[in-house]
C-alpha positions as CSV (number, residue, x, y, z in Angstrom):
1,M,143.6,84.1,107.3
2,K,140.3,84.4,105.4
3,L,138.4,84.3,108.7
4,V,140.7,87.1,110.1
5,K,140.2,89.2,107.0
6,E,136.4,88.8,107.3
7,I,136.5,89.8,111.0
8,Q,138.6,92.9,110.2
9,E,136.2,93.9,107.4
10,S,133.3,93.5,109.7
11,S,134.8,95.6,112.5
12,H,134.4,99.1,110.9
13,I,132.9,101.5,113.5
14,I,131.1,104.8,113.0
15,E,129.6,107.0,115.7
16,V,126.4,108.8,114.6
17,P,125.2,111.7,116.8
18,I,121.4,111.6,116.9
19,F,119.4,114.0,119.1
20,K,118.2,112.2,122.2
21,Q,114.6,113.0,121.6
22,F,114.7,111.0,118.4
23,H,116.2,107.8,119.8
24,K,112.8,106.3,120.4
25,F,111.8,106.9,116.8
26,V,115.0,105.2,115.7
27,I,114.1,102.2,117.9
28,G,110.5,102.2,116.6
29,K,107.4,100.6,118.0
30,G,108.4,97.4,119.6
31,G,112.0,97.9,118.2
32,A,110.7,97.4,114.7
33,N,112.8,100.2,113.1
34,I,116.1,99.3,114.7
35,K,115.5,95.6,114.0
36,K,114.8,96.2,110.3
37,I,117.9,98.4,109.9
38,R,120.1,95.7,111.7
39,D,118.7,92.9,109.6
40,E,118.8,94.7,106.2
41,T,122.3,96.2,106.7
42,Q,123.8,93.2,108.6
43,T,125.3,95.6,111.2
44,K,125.4,95.9,115.0
45,I,123.8,99.0,116.3
46,D,124.3,100.1,120.0
47,L,122.2,102.9,121.5
48,P,123.0,104.6,124.8
49,A,121.1,103.6,127.9
50,E,117.8,105.3,128.8
51,G,119.3,107.4,131.6
52,D,122.5,108.2,129.7
53,T,123.0,111.7,128.4
54,N,125.2,110.5,125.6
55,E,123.5,111.0,122.1
56,V,125.9,108.9,120.0
57,I,124.7,105.7,118.3
58,V,127.5,103.3,117.5
59,I,127.3,101.2,114.3
60,T,129.7,98.2,113.7
61,G,130.0,96.1,110.6
62,K,131.3,96.2,107.0
63,K,132.1,99.7,105.9
64,E,129.5,99.8,103.1
65,N,126.8,98.3,105.4
66,V,127.7,100.7,108.2
67,L,127.4,103.7,105.9
68,E,124.0,102.5,104.7
69,A,122.8,102.1,108.3
70,K,124.1,105.6,109.1
71,E,122.2,107.1,106.2
72,R,119.0,105.3,107.2
73,I,119.2,106.4,110.9
74,Q,120.0,110.0,109.9
75,K,117.0,109.9,107.4
76,I,114.7,109.0,110.3
77,Q,115.9,112.0,112.3
78,N,115.6,114.3,109.3
79,E,112.1,113.2,108.4
80,L,110.8,113.5,112.0
81,S,112.3,116.8,112.8
82,D,112.8,120.2,111.2
83,I,116.6,119.8,110.9
84,V,118.1,123.0,109.6
85,S,121.6,124.4,109.1
86,E,122.5,128.0,109.6
87,E,125.7,130.0,109.3
88,V,126.8,132.7,111.8
89,Q,129.5,135.2,111.0
90,I,132.0,135.5,113.9
91,P,135.5,137.0,113.5
92,P,138.1,134.1,113.6
93,K,140.1,135.9,116.3
94,Y,137.4,135.0,118.8
95,Y,137.2,131.3,117.9
96,N,139.6,130.1,120.6
97,S,137.9,132.0,123.4
98,I,134.4,130.9,122.3
99,I,135.5,127.3,122.1
100,G,137.1,127.5,125.5
101,T,139.9,125.4,127.1
102,G,139.5,121.9,125.9
103,G,136.3,122.8,124.1
104,K,134.4,123.2,127.4
105,L,132.5,126.4,126.5
106,I,131.3,125.3,123.1
107,S,130.4,121.9,124.5
108,S,128.2,123.5,127.1
109,I,126.4,125.6,124.5
110,M,125.7,122.5,122.4
111,E,124.4,120.6,125.4
112,E,122.3,123.5,126.6
113,C,120.7,123.9,123.1
114,G,119.5,120.4,122.7
115,G,122.7,118.9,121.4
116,V,123.0,120.9,118.2
117,S,126.1,120.5,116.1
118,I,128.4,123.6,115.9
119,K,131.3,123.4,113.4
120,F,134.0,126.0,113.2
121,P,136.0,126.4,109.9
122,N,139.5,125.1,109.6
123,S,142.3,127.5,110.5
124,D,143.6,127.4,106.9
125,S,140.3,128.5,105.3
126,K,140.3,132.0,107.0
127,S,136.5,131.8,106.9
128,D,134.3,133.7,109.4
129,K,131.3,131.4,109.0
130,V,130.4,129.0,111.8
131,T,127.8,126.3,110.9
132,I,125.0,125.3,113.3
133,R,122.9,122.2,112.6
134,G,120.0,120.8,114.5
135,P,116.2,121.3,115.1
136,K,115.1,124.8,114.1
137,D,114.3,126.1,117.6
138,D,117.6,124.8,119.1
139,V,119.6,126.2,116.2
140,E,118.0,129.7,116.8
141,K,118.8,129.4,120.5
142,A,122.4,128.4,119.8
143,K,122.8,131.1,117.2
144,G,121.7,133.8,119.7
145,Q,124.1,132.5,122.4
146,L,127.0,132.4,119.9
147,L,126.3,136.0,118.8
148,E,125.9,137.1,122.4
149,L,129.2,135.4,123.3
150,A,131.0,137.0,120.4
151,N,129.7,140.4,121.5
152,E,130.9,139.7,125.0
153,R,134.3,138.8,123.7
154,Q,134.5,142.1,121.8
155,L,133.7,144.0,125.0
156,A,135.5,142.1,127.7
157,S,136.3,138.5,128.8
158,F,136.8,137.4,132.4
159,T,137.2,133.9,133.9
160,A,136.8,132.6,137.4
161,E,136.7,129.1,139.0
162,V,134.9,127.5,141.9
163,R,135.2,124.1,143.3
164,A,132.4,121.7,144.3
165,K,132.2,118.0,145.0
166,Q,131.4,116.0,141.9
167,Q,128.3,114.4,143.4
168,H,126.8,117.9,143.9
169,H,127.2,118.9,140.2
170,K,123.9,117.4,139.1
171,F,122.1,119.1,141.9
172,L,123.7,122.4,140.9
173,I,122.6,121.9,137.3
174,G,119.1,120.9,138.2
175,K,116.5,118.9,136.3
176,N,117.0,119.6,132.6
177,G,119.5,122.4,133.5
178,A,116.8,124.5,135.3
179,S,119.0,125.6,138.3
180,I,122.1,126.6,136.3
181,R,120.0,128.4,133.7
182,K,118.4,130.4,136.4
183,I,121.8,131.7,137.6
184,R,122.9,132.4,134.0
185,D,119.8,134.4,133.2
186,A,120.2,136.4,136.4
187,T,123.9,137.2,136.0
188,G,124.6,136.8,132.2
189,A,127.7,134.7,132.9
190,R,128.3,131.3,131.4
191,I,128.9,128.4,133.8
192,I,130.9,125.4,132.5
193,F,131.0,122.1,134.4
194,P,133.8,119.5,133.9
195,S,133.3,116.8,131.3
196,N,134.2,113.1,131.5
197,E,137.5,113.8,129.8
198,D,138.7,116.4,132.4
199,T,141.1,115.2,135.0
200,D,139.9,117.6,137.7
201,K,136.3,116.8,138.2
202,E,135.6,119.4,140.8
203,V,136.5,122.7,139.0
204,I,133.5,124.7,137.7
205,T,134.5,127.5,135.2
206,I,132.6,130.8,135.0
207,I,133.1,133.0,131.9
208,G,131.8,136.5,131.0
209,K,132.1,140.1,132.0
210,E,133.9,140.7,135.3
211,D,130.8,141.9,137.2
212,S,128.7,139.1,135.8
213,V,131.3,136.5,136.7
214,K,131.5,137.8,140.3
215,K,127.8,137.6,140.8
216,A,127.5,134.1,139.4
217,K,130.5,133.0,141.6
218,E,128.8,134.4,144.7
219,Q,125.5,132.5,144.0
220,L,127.3,129.3,143.2
221,E,129.5,129.4,146.3
222,A,126.4,130.0,148.5
223,I,124.6,127.0,147.1
224,I,127.8,124.9,147.4
225,K,128.2,125.9,151.0
226,E,124.7,124.7,151.7
227,C,125.4,121.4,150.0
228,D,128.5,120.9,152.1
229,E,126.5,121.3,155.3
230,V,125.1,117.8,156.0
231,T,121.7,117.5,157.6
232,E,119.1,114.8,158.1
233,G,115.6,114.6,156.9
234,E,112.7,112.1,156.9
235,V,109.9,111.1,154.5
236,A,107.1,108.7,155.1
237,V,106.7,105.9,152.6
238,D,104.1,103.1,153.0
239,P,106.0,99.8,153.6
240,K,104.1,98.2,150.7
241,H,106.1,100.4,148.3
242,H,109.6,99.8,149.9
243,K,110.2,96.8,147.6
244,Y,109.8,99.0,144.5
245,F,112.6,101.4,145.7
246,V,115.1,98.8,146.7
247,A,114.5,96.4,143.8
248,K,117.2,95.7,141.2
249,R,119.9,96.4,143.7
250,G,118.5,99.8,144.6
251,L,118.6,101.2,141.0
252,I,115.8,103.7,141.7
253,L,117.5,104.9,144.9
254,H,120.9,105.3,143.2
255,R,119.3,107.4,140.5
256,I,117.5,109.7,143.0
257,A,120.8,110.1,144.9
258,E,122.7,110.9,141.8
259,E,120.2,113.5,140.7
260,N,120.2,115.2,144.1
261,G,123.7,115.9,145.1
262,G,124.6,112.5,146.3
263,V,122.1,112.5,149.2
264,M,122.1,109.3,151.3
265,I,118.7,107.5,151.4
266,S,118.1,104.7,154.0
267,F,114.9,102.5,154.1
268,P,114.0,100.6,157.2
269,R,114.9,96.9,157.4
270,A,112.4,94.4,156.1
271,G,109.9,93.2,158.8
272,T,110.1,96.3,161.0
273,N,106.9,97.7,159.4
274,S,108.2,101.2,159.7
275,D,107.3,103.9,157.1
276,K,110.2,106.3,158.0
277,V,112.8,106.8,155.3
278,T,115.9,108.7,156.4
279,L,117.8,111.1,154.1
280,K,121.3,112.6,154.8
281,G,122.9,115.4,152.8
282,A,122.7,119.1,152.0
283,K,119.4,120.7,153.0
284,D,118.4,121.6,149.5
285,C,119.4,118.2,148.2
286,I,117.3,116.5,150.9
287,E,114.3,118.6,149.9
288,A,114.7,117.8,146.2
289,A,115.1,114.1,147.0
290,K,112.0,114.0,149.3
291,Q,110.0,115.7,146.5
292,R,111.1,113.0,144.0
293,I,110.3,110.1,146.4
294,E,106.8,111.6,147.0
295,E,106.2,111.8,143.3
296,I,107.2,108.1,142.8
297,V,104.9,107.1,145.7
298,A,102.0,109.1,144.2
299,D,102.5,107.2,141.0
300,L,102.6,103.9,142.9
301,E,99.4,104.8,144.7
302,A,97.7,105.5,141.4
303,Q,98.8,102.2,140.0
304,T,96.2,99.6,139.0
305,T,96.3,96.2,137.4
306,I,94.3,95.3,134.2
307,E,94.2,92.1,132.3
308,V,94.4,91.4,128.6
309,I,93.4,88.1,127.0
310,I,95.9,86.8,124.4
311,P,96.1,83.1,123.5
312,Q,99.1,81.5,125.1
313,R,100.4,80.2,121.8
314,Q,101.0,83.8,120.7
315,H,102.9,84.9,123.8
316,R,106.3,84.0,122.4
317,T,105.6,86.1,119.3
318,I,104.5,89.0,121.5
319,M,107.6,88.8,123.8
320,G,110.0,88.7,120.9
321,A,113.6,87.4,121.0
322,R,114.8,87.5,124.6
323,G,111.7,89.5,125.6
324,F,112.8,92.4,123.5
325,K,109.4,93.5,122.3
326,V,107.7,93.4,125.7
327,Q,110.7,95.2,127.3
328,Q,110.1,98.0,124.8
329,V,106.5,98.2,125.9
330,T,107.4,98.3,129.6
331,S,110.0,100.9,129.0
332,E,107.9,103.1,126.8
333,F,104.8,103.1,129.1
334,D,106.5,102.7,132.5
335,V,104.4,99.7,133.4
336,Q,105.0,96.2,134.6
337,I,103.8,93.2,132.5
338,K,103.5,89.7,133.9
339,F,103.0,86.7,131.7
340,P,101.2,83.7,133.1
341,D,102.7,80.2,133.6
342,R,102.2,78.2,130.5
343,D,101.1,75.2,132.5
344,A,98.2,77.1,134.1
345,T,95.5,75.6,131.8
346,D,92.5,75.9,134.3
347,P,89.6,78.0,132.9
348,V,88.9,81.5,134.4
349,E,85.5,81.8,135.9
350,G,83.2,84.4,134.4
351,L,85.6,85.0,131.5
352,T,85.0,83.9,127.9
353,N,86.1,84.9,124.5
354,G,83.6,87.8,124.8
355,G,85.7,89.4,127.5
356,L,85.8,89.7,131.3
357,N,82.5,90.1,133.2
358,G,83.0,92.9,135.6
359,E,86.1,95.0,136.0
360,G,89.4,94.9,134.1
361,Q,89.4,93.5,130.5
362,E,87.0,94.9,127.9
363,G,85.2,92.7,125.4
364,E,87.1,94.2,122.5
365,A,90.4,92.7,123.7
366,A,89.2,89.2,122.8
367,E,88.0,90.4,119.5
368,Q,91.4,91.8,118.8
369,S,93.1,88.7,120.0
370,S,92.6,87.2,116.6
371,G,89.9,84.7,117.6
372,A,91.8,83.5,120.7
373,V,89.0,81.1,121.7
374,D,86.4,79.5,119.5
375,G,82.7,79.8,120.4
376,A,82.0,80.3,124.1
377,E,84.9,78.3,125.3
378,P,86.3,79.6,128.7
379,V,89.6,81.5,128.7
380,R,92.4,79.6,130.4
381,Q,94.7,81.1,133.1
382,C,97.6,80.9,130.7
383,D,95.8,83.2,128.3
384,V,95.6,86.2,130.8
385,I,98.4,88.8,130.8
386,R,98.4,91.3,133.7
387,I,99.6,94.9,133.3
388,T,100.4,97.1,136.3
389,G,100.9,100.9,136.3
390,R,98.9,104.1,136.1
391,I,95.6,103.4,134.4
392,D,96.2,105.6,131.4
393,K,99.6,104.0,130.8
394,C,98.2,100.5,131.4
395,E,95.6,101.1,128.7
396,A,98.2,102.3,126.3
397,A,100.4,99.3,127.1
398,K,97.5,97.0,126.6
399,Q,96.8,98.3,123.2
400,A,100.5,98.0,122.3
401,L,100.4,94.3,123.3
402,L,97.3,93.8,121.2
403,D,99.0,95.5,118.3
404,L,101.7,92.8,118.6
405,I,99.3,89.9,117.9
406,P,99.9,88.6,114.4
407,I,97.0,88.7,112.0
408,E,96.6,87.4,108.5
409,E,95.0,89.4,105.6
410,E,94.3,88.6,102.0
411,L,95.1,91.0,99.2
412,S,94.2,90.7,95.5
413,V,97.4,91.2,93.4
414,P,97.3,90.6,89.6
415,F,98.8,87.1,88.9
416,D,101.1,88.7,86.3
417,L,102.8,90.6,89.1
418,H,103.5,87.6,91.2
419,R,106.7,86.8,89.3
420,T,108.0,90.3,90.0
421,I,107.2,90.0,93.7
422,I,109.0,86.7,94.0
423,G,112.1,87.9,92.0
424,P,115.0,85.7,90.9
425,R,115.1,82.7,93.2
426,G,112.8,84.4,95.6
427,A,115.2,87.3,96.4
428,N,112.6,90.0,96.1
429,V,109.9,88.4,98.3
430,R,112.6,87.6,101.0
431,Q,113.7,91.2,101.0
432,F,110.1,92.4,101.1
433,M,109.3,90.2,104.1
434,S,112.5,91.3,105.9
435,K,111.9,95.0,105.2
436,H,108.3,94.9,106.5
437,D,108.7,92.2,109.1
438,V,105.8,90.1,107.7
439,H,105.2,86.7,106.1
440,V,104.0,86.6,102.5
441,E,102.3,83.5,101.1
442,L,101.8,83.3,97.3
443,P,99.5,80.8,95.6
444,P,100.9,78.0,93.4
445,S,101.5,79.1,89.8
446,E,99.2,76.4,88.4
447,L,96.2,77.9,90.3
448,K,96.8,81.3,88.6
449,S,95.1,82.9,91.6
450,D,95.4,86.6,92.4
451,I,95.0,86.2,96.2
452,I,98.2,86.8,98.3
453,K,98.2,86.2,102.1
454,V,100.1,88.6,104.3
455,S,100.6,87.8,108.1
456,G,102.3,89.8,110.9
457,T,101.4,92.4,113.4
458,P,98.6,94.8,112.4
459,A,100.9,97.7,111.9
460,H,103.4,95.7,109.8
461,V,100.6,94.1,107.8
462,A,99.1,97.5,107.1
463,E,102.5,98.8,106.0
464,A,103.1,95.8,103.8
465,K,99.6,96.1,102.2
466,E,100.4,99.8,101.4
467,A,103.7,98.8,99.8
468,L,101.9,96.0,97.7
469,E,99.2,98.4,96.7
470,K,101.8,100.9,95.6
471,M,103.6,98.1,93.7
472,I,100.2,97.2,92.0
473,E,99.7,100.8,91.1
474,D,103.2,101.1,89.6
475,F,102.7,97.7,87.7
476,E,99.4,98.9,86.2
477,A,100.9,102.2,85.2
478,D,103.9,100.4,83.7
479,R,101.6,98.0,81.8
480,A,99.6,100.9,80.4
481,D,102.8,102.6,79.5
482,R,104.1,99.5,77.8
483,E,100.9,99.4,75.7
484,L,101.3,103.0,74.7
485,R,105.0,102.3,73.8
486,S,103.9,99.4,71.7
487,F,102.3,101.5,69.0
488,V,103.7,100.4,65.6
489,L,103.7,102.6,62.5
490,Q,104.8,101.2,59.1
491,L,106.4,103.4,56.4
492,D,106.8,102.5,52.7
493,V,110.3,103.8,51.6
494,D,112.1,102.9,48.4
495,Q,114.9,100.5,49.1
496,E,117.5,102.6,47.5
497,Y,117.2,105.2,50.4
498,H,117.6,102.6,53.2
499,S,121.4,102.9,53.2
500,K,121.1,106.7,53.6
501,L,118.7,106.3,56.5
502,I,121.1,104.0,58.2
503,G,124.1,106.2,57.6
504,R,127.8,105.5,58.2
505,H,128.1,102.9,61.0
506,G,124.4,103.5,61.7
507,A,124.9,107.1,62.7
508,V,121.7,108.5,61.1
509,I,119.3,105.8,62.3
510,N,120.8,105.8,65.8
511,K,120.3,109.6,66.0
512,L,116.6,109.2,64.9
513,R,116.1,106.5,67.6
514,A,117.7,108.7,70.3
515,D,116.0,111.9,69.3
516,H,112.5,110.5,69.2
517,D,112.8,107.6,71.7
518,V,111.5,105.0,69.3
519,N,112.7,101.8,67.8
520,I,113.2,101.8,64.0
521,S,113.4,98.4,62.2
522,L,114.4,98.0,58.6
523,P,113.3,95.0,56.6
524,K,115.4,91.8,56.9
525,R,116.7,89.9,53.9
526,D,114.0,87.2,54.1
527,D,111.1,89.7,54.5
528,P,108.6,89.6,51.6
529,N,108.3,93.4,51.3
530,Q,111.8,95.0,51.3
531,R,110.3,98.6,51.3
532,I,108.5,98.6,54.7
533,I,110.2,100.3,57.7
534,S,108.6,99.8,61.1
535,I,108.6,102.4,63.9
536,T,107.7,101.3,67.4
537,G,107.0,103.6,70.4
538,Y,104.6,106.2,71.7
539,Q,102.2,107.3,68.9
540,A,103.2,110.9,69.0
541,K,106.9,110.1,69.0
542,A,106.5,107.4,66.2
543,E,104.7,110.0,64.0
544,A,107.4,112.5,64.7
545,A,110.1,109.9,63.7
546,R,108.0,109.1,60.6
547,D,108.0,112.8,59.6
548,A,111.8,113.0,60.2
549,I,112.3,110.0,57.9
550,L,110.0,111.4,55.2
551,E,111.9,114.7,55.4
552,I,115.2,112.9,54.8
553,V,113.7,110.8,51.9
554,G,112.2,114.0,50.4
555,D,115.6,115.7,50.5
556,L,117.2,112.6,48.8
557,Q,114.5,112.6,46.1
558,T,115.2,116.3,45.2
559,L,118.8,115.5,44.4
560,H,120.0,115.3,40.8
561,R,120.5,111.8,39.4
562,E,122.4,110.9,36.3
563,V,123.3,107.5,34.8
564,I,126.5,107.1,32.8
565,E,128.0,104.1,31.1
566,I,131.4,102.8,32.0
567,D,132.7,99.5,30.8
568,T,132.1,96.9,33.5
569,R,135.7,95.8,33.2
570,V,136.9,99.2,34.5
571,H,134.6,99.3,37.6
572,S,137.1,97.5,39.9
573,H,139.8,100.0,38.9
574,I,137.6,103.0,39.7
575,I,136.4,101.5,43.0
576,G,140.1,100.8,44.0
577,Q,141.5,98.7,46.8
578,R,138.8,98.3,49.5
579,G,136.9,101.1,47.9
580,R,139.5,103.8,48.7
581,T,139.4,105.5,45.3
582,I,135.7,105.7,44.9
583,R,135.3,106.8,48.6
584,K,137.7,109.7,48.0
585,I,135.6,110.8,45.0
586,I,132.4,110.6,47.0
587,E,133.9,112.7,49.8
588,D,135.5,115.3,47.6
589,Y,132.4,115.9,45.4
590,K,129.8,115.2,48.1
591,V,127.8,112.8,45.9
592,D,126.6,109.2,46.1
593,I,127.9,106.8,43.4
594,K,126.1,103.5,42.9
595,F,127.6,100.6,40.8
596,P,125.3,97.9,39.4
597,S,124.6,95.0,41.7
598,S,124.4,91.4,40.5
599,D,120.7,91.8,39.7
600,D,121.2,95.1,37.9
601,A,124.0,93.7,35.8
602,Q,121.5,91.6,33.8
603,N,119.9,94.8,32.5
604,N,122.9,97.1,32.0
605,P,126.1,96.0,33.6
606,N,127.9,99.2,32.5
607,A,125.4,101.6,34.2
608,V,126.9,103.8,37.0
609,T,124.5,106.1,38.9
610,I,125.6,109.5,40.4
611,I,123.3,111.2,42.9
612,G,123.8,114.7,44.4
613,K,123.5,118.4,43.6
614,E,123.6,119.0,39.9
615,E,126.9,120.8,39.9
616,D,128.5,118.2,42.1
617,V,127.1,115.4,39.9
618,E,128.6,117.0,36.8
619,N,132.1,117.4,38.4
620,A,132.0,113.8,39.6
621,K,130.8,112.6,36.2
622,D,133.8,114.3,34.5
623,V,136.2,112.6,36.9
624,L,134.7,109.1,36.4
625,L,134.6,109.4,32.6
626,S,138.2,110.7,32.5
627,M,139.4,107.8,34.7
628,A,137.5,105.3,32.6
629,E,138.8,106.7,29.3
630,D,142.4,106.6,30.6
631,Y,142.1,103.0,31.7
632,E,140.4,101.9,28.5
633,R,143.1,103.5,26.4
634,D,146.0,102.1,28.5
635,Y,144.7,98.6,28.8
636,L,141.5,97.6,27.1
637,E,142.6,98.7,23.6
638,N,145.5,96.2,23.8
639,L,143.1,93.3,24.2
640,P,142.1,91.4,21.0
641,P,138.6,92.2,19.7
642,S,135.8,90.0,21.1
643,P,132.4,89.5,19.3
644,Q,130.7,89.1,22.7
645,P,130.9,91.4,25.8
646,Q,133.7,90.4,28.2
647,T,132.6,89.2,31.6
648,V,134.5,90.2,34.7
649,G,135.8,86.6,35.1
650,A,137.1,86.6,31.5
651,F,138.8,90.0,32.1
652,L,140.5,88.8,35.3
653,T,141.7,85.5,33.7
654,G,142.8,87.1,30.5
655,T,140.8,84.7,28.2
656,G,138.6,85.7,25.3
657,G,135.1,84.7,24.4
658,N,136.0,81.8,22.1
659,A,138.9,79.4,21.3
660,S,140.4,81.6,18.6
661,S,140.7,84.7,20.8
662,G,143.2,83.2,23.2
663,S,146.4,84.9,23.9
664,G,148.4,81.7,23.6
665,G,149.8,79.4,26.2
666,A,147.5,77.7,28.6
667,G,144.7,80.3,28.3
668,G,144.5,79.9,24.5
669,G,144.7,76.2,24.6
670,A,141.6,76.1,26.8
671,G,139.4,77.3,24.0
672,A,135.7,77.6,24.3
673,G,135.7,75.1,27.1
674,A,137.6,77.6,29.2
675,N,135.0,80.2,28.5
676,E,132.3,77.9,29.8
677,N,133.9,76.1,32.7
678,G,137.0,78.2,33.6
679,F,140.4,76.6,34.0
680,I,140.6,72.8,33.7
681,I,143.5,71.0,35.3
682,K,144.2,67.4,34.2
683,D,146.3,64.6,35.7
684,A,146.8,66.4,39.0
685,P,148.1,64.3,41.9
686,W,144.9,64.6,43.8
687,E,143.0,63.4,40.8
688,K,145.1,60.2,40.8
689,Q,144.5,59.8,44.5
690,K,140.7,60.1,43.9
691,Q,141.0,57.5,41.1
692,Q,143.1,55.2,43.4
693,A,140.5,55.6,46.1
694,K,137.8,54.6,43.7
695,N,139.8,51.5,42.6
696,L,140.6,50.8,46.3
697,T,144.3,50.0,45.4
698,A,147.2,50.9,47.6
699,P,150.2,52.8,46.1
700,N,153.0,50.6,44.6
701,T,156.0,51.2,46.8
702,Q,158.2,49.2,44.3
703,S,157.5,51.7,41.5
704,Q,160.5,53.7,40.5
705,E,158.3,56.5,39.2
706,D,156.4,56.9,42.5
707,F,159.3,56.1,44.8
708,P,162.6,56.8,43.0
709,N,166.0,55.7,44.4
710,F,168.6,58.2,45.4
711,A,172.3,58.1,44.6
712,A,175.0,58.0,47.2
713,G,175.2,61.8,47.0
714,G,171.5,62.2,47.7
715,A,170.6,63.2,44.1
716,P,168.0,61.2,42.2
717,V,169.1,58.6,39.5
718,A,169.4,60.5,36.3
719,S,168.4,57.6,34.0
720,T,165.0,57.3,35.7
721,P,162.4,59.5,34.0
722,I,160.1,61.3,36.6
723,T,156.6,60.9,35.2
724,S,154.8,60.1,38.5
725,V,152.5,62.1,40.7
726,W,155.4,64.1,42.1
727,G,155.7,65.9,38.7
728,P,158.8,67.2,36.9
729,K,161.2,69.6,38.6
730,N,160.4,73.3,38.0
């Protein structure tokens, strides 16, 4: 079930329309771009065949990976082309007629204008804006045709149909639509051919004004009539070129026939040594096919073979997986490339690592072959690759092969940056190598060397070097920025203002940090100087934060301050449970009230400080003194006089300062000893247990005091006095 789920998740498919002229850029040189996207997104990407008119690229994989691959492919198109979007205002009542039956008309406009995307608004939106997206020139062309079509719809609309055999359609359209465009320009009518989805493949639709449609129909019928009249023709082709035309199951012949109205092409049988090639079909189709054959023969006559020296050990790298890289070269430059037999180790006469003496290979090839042969050692047969084609294309293909030879370059990268390049468990360097299709070798950490080796094709190595240089630049800039951010400014602020700078739940200090983008540190408890506040960040921002702190401290210093005396025994009553009472006074009168700490209590334990505006301080002072007076009157006056000041502990325990001031009971009996040591409990069970532990004696289970007997009713024996550790009944 897990495997089925993974297969289902990896089967998400998206079709991405990419203009045909940009497919080669999506593939990249030697397939580098498409390979990189496939590897990094873990997706399957299928492109249409070279001769296919379909522009859709199909991506398969996990949904998030497929979306990422789609974005990257679209990004390549957007960067390489001037992709624009324009809106055209067309009345909605003409939408159906412009789109045409089954979308034929609008599809023909999109195809004719380079495959632009034309999007009509939904019927519910009631919008009159049609969006056209594509290369700028194609968008302008499509825009003109849509407006022209809309004007035609306003004037009149007429439709006619003609029938032609499907094999003649491509001939009627012409190369790159030249023939059909000629008819359209002459008549002003639009001609729509059936698509792959149409059931009737022979119907051709003509749309436009009545007179324009009639003229276009006449011209088309005349051409179709000629196509239906089968004639024969001949063309001379040198027998040495026959093999090229009939190779690969006659692929070239099939393509020529398809492009020229299904004309039949017959080459003479092998061994007859005849140069006559017979063509059957419509007269115009035969002439077009003859012209195409003659063009191919001219290309073949102009072909030559050059040699390029590349060490045999590097051939596998150049060819790529299943020959993918070399196939890209042959397809791009229309050449044939033949690799030698690996067992052909015989040296080539007159050919050394300096190049080929005479015709063919130039000396620079060996230089670019990354030191293929050391010294003046002769080149072996297995090192020579032969390229056949037109001379200019052969030279371009040769350079493309040389560019595929891996090289190794050294780059100086600060040792401090190596850890960043490697990343956690080597994740970053693996991603870097996969992205740029290179191999990166870093020195061992104990060497602390700055030299990094990068190997791969010259283009990929150059790209990787550029990325590393950008990384170094960013690293140096970040290091310089860190140094600037490490500026430390220390500020001497009285400790009594620290709590105000922190604020409730850190609100004030957090706002200062956020506003000035700095770090503000207050002294810790074990710091020798409790007045120093440290500000870390950019110098200008640290100074701005310092000014803001000094401004707050200055405002605090201007506040009125008054110290009043309230008996220390009343402080807890004024503060209230969890500080609720004193907090309400602070909020109501907008003042700050400080009670003495344990250190201040040694000087004056009764001192209470009120800080705020003078009027608010006076009001709060009256409230505090009134509360203290009421509490002293209600409670403290009832306490017996004490020659010494009462401590908080004595107040809470209800004991006086000496033995004679006790209030009776246990507290009075404690006497002076209670004042010094607090409550003393004697003969407690745990005290006896401690004593027994010291004596290392086990409890006496026979003792009636420790283990009394119970009567039949469950009550203890009355005659047995309970004086044991269990204690008397309460």
